N, C-alpha and C positions, 0 to 999 in steps of 0.2 A: 818151708814150714818146719817148726821146731819139733823134735822128737819128744816122746813122753819123758825120756830121761833128762833132756835139756830143760823141759818145763818143770820137772820135779826139782832140779837144781835151783831154779829161780823162785820157787815157792817161798812165800814169807808166812811165818806162823804168828799167831797172836802172842804178844810178849807182855809180861807183867813188868812194868818199868822198875819196880822195887826189887825184882829178883834177877836182874841181869848184871853182867859185869860192865855194862855200858851206862850205868846209872847216871853218871855225871854228864855225859854227852846228851842223853835223852832228856835229863832234867833241864839242861841249858836250852835245848830246843823248845821244850814245853814252856819255860819261862818266857822265851821270845814270842811264842804264840799267844800266851796270856797277855803279854805287853801289847800285842797287836789287836786282840779282841776286846780288851778292856776289863776293868775291875768287876763290873756288874756281871759279865759273862763268866769270869773266873769264879766269882762267889757262887753263882748258880751251879756251876760244874762241881765245885768243892762240896756244896750242899748235897748234890745227887750222889756223890761218892760215899756218903755216909750210909746210903740205903741200897746201893747197887754198884756193880762194876761199871766203870766208865771207860770208853774206848775213844781213840782218836783215829780219824781217817783224813788224809790230806790228798786231794786229787791234784792240786796245784796251789800256788800262793793265795788264790782267791777262793778256793773251795776247801775250807777246813771245817770238819764236822766232828763234834763230840757227841757220842751217843751211848746209851746204856743197853745192857742186855735185858731182855724181858723175862719175867717170871712165867711159869706155866699158866697160872690163872689169867694173867694179862693177855697172853697169846690166845688162849682158848676164847676169851671174851671178844677179842678182835676178830678171830676167825668166825665166831658165831654171828657177829654183827655185820660181817662183810657179805655182800651179795654177789661179788665176783672176785677173781684173782687180783684184778687191778685195784679194786677197792681195798682189799687186804693189804696190798703193797703200800698204798697211801697211808693206811692206818698204822702199819708197821713203822714207816718213816716218821710220821707225826708223833707217835708214842715214844719212839726210842731216841730220836735226835733231841739233844739238849741245847746245842748251839750249832748253827744259828736257829733262831725261831723260824719254823717253817709254816708258811701260809699256803693255801691252795694255789694262789697265784705264783708263789715262789716255786712250788713243785711243778706247776704247769709249764714254767719257763726254764726248767732244768734241761740239760741235755739228757736224752733218753737213757744213755748208758750210765750216767751218774745216778739217775733216779733208780734204775734197776740195781745198780751196785749197792746203793745205800740200803735197800730192803734186804739184799743178800747178806750184807755185813751185819745188819741188825739180827738176822737169824743166826749167823755165825757167832756173834757175840753172846747169843742166848744159848750157846752150846749145841746148836743144830749141826755144827761142823767144827771139828777141833782145829782146823787150819783156817786162819783168816788174816788177810793183809791189813791188820789193825794193831794198834798198840794200846794195851791197857794202861791207863794213867793213874 
């Protein structure tokens, strides 16, 4: 089992793609992802970026997620309408994920760890946690 120090060394923090010295590499990766997901998805993501910070999470080549941070009023409304923690997690994911479009069936068929991670990343991107393994695009 890894020590706290070892885990701390492997921690990845949220990165603003325009503020890093790795702009070119990250931009190239982002362009490849946009190529893979298509013009319509890219346009939707770019449109969201006008109103909110947009983040990228890649679990593997098949699980690529773009999501936005939530504003306080959005989060409060989700929390108010949720009757359980699980319902709140689903609402967080559905509200924050921009791509791919998530349906109840898609969420039900996700691996449990991915489902839980997405809700945590949505909260992290909403500044509930300053460290998040996501990249701001």
